[in-house]
N, C-alpha and C positions, 0 to 999 in steps of 0.2 A: 927235945929242947928246940932244935932246928925247925921242926914241923911246927911248933908252936909259933915261932917267929915268923915262918911263912904264912901261916893261918892269919897272924895278926896284920901282917903287911897286905896280904890279899883282902881281908876285910876293910881296912881302910881305903885300898884302891877302889874296891867296889862302892864304897861310901862317898868318896870324892869324885869319881869318874863315871861309873856306870849308871848309878841312880840318876844324876842329873841329866845324863844323855837320854836314859829311858824316859824322863819326864818330858823332855823336848819332843821326842817321838809321840808320846801321848797327846801333847798339844797338837801335833800334826794330824793325828788319828782322829782326834774329836773336833777338830777345827769347824767343819759345818754345823755340828751338834751345838758346839759352844755359840757359834755366831747366830744361829736360830733361837737359841735362849736368849741370848742379848737383845735380839729384836722383839722377842715376845714381852721382856721385861720392860724395854723402852715403851711398847705400845700400852701395857698396863700402866705404866708411870703417867703417859700422856692421857689415858682415860681418867685416872686419878685425879691429875691436875685439872682437867676440864671440870669435873665434877666439884672440887674445891673452889675454882674460880667463878662457877654459877652461884655457889654459896656466898662468895665474897661480893660479888656483883650485887646480889639480893640484898645483903646487909648493908652495902654503901647506899643502896636506894632507899633503905628504910632508916638511914642515918646513924647506924650503928658503927662504932669504932671495930677495926680489925686489929687484932693482935699483931705485934711485930714478928712473932714467931712464924705466923701464916705468911705474911708478906716475904719474910725471908725464905721460907720453904719454897714459896712460889718462884722467887727469883733463883734459888738454887736448881729447881727442876728444870726452869727454862735453860740454864747453864749446861746442866747435864744433858738435856734433849739436843742442844746445838752441838755439843762434842760428839754424841753419839751418832747424829746425822752425818757430822764431818768425817767420822771413822767409815761409816757406811758408804759414803761417798768416795772416800779414799780407796776402800776395797773395791769397789766397783770399777774404778779407774785402771786398777792393776791388770 
């Protein structure tokens, strides 16, 4: 009976304290890997944005209409790119 109570309390203690602490250490351990992955994803997004922008420019020259979804996507990519670059600048300043 007492052992069950101790195990139950120990399990909850591990769930609420040890797991989050372990997760934070995981962030520190994989920091450089995560940062490099972010840089790669930003670069791929920039390349995709450039490709779409070329298609949009060509369509504009041909007098075609551009869908609002495409214009919105380009705007969101620009915002995400600025935020990512600001984060990278912030990291390099530290």
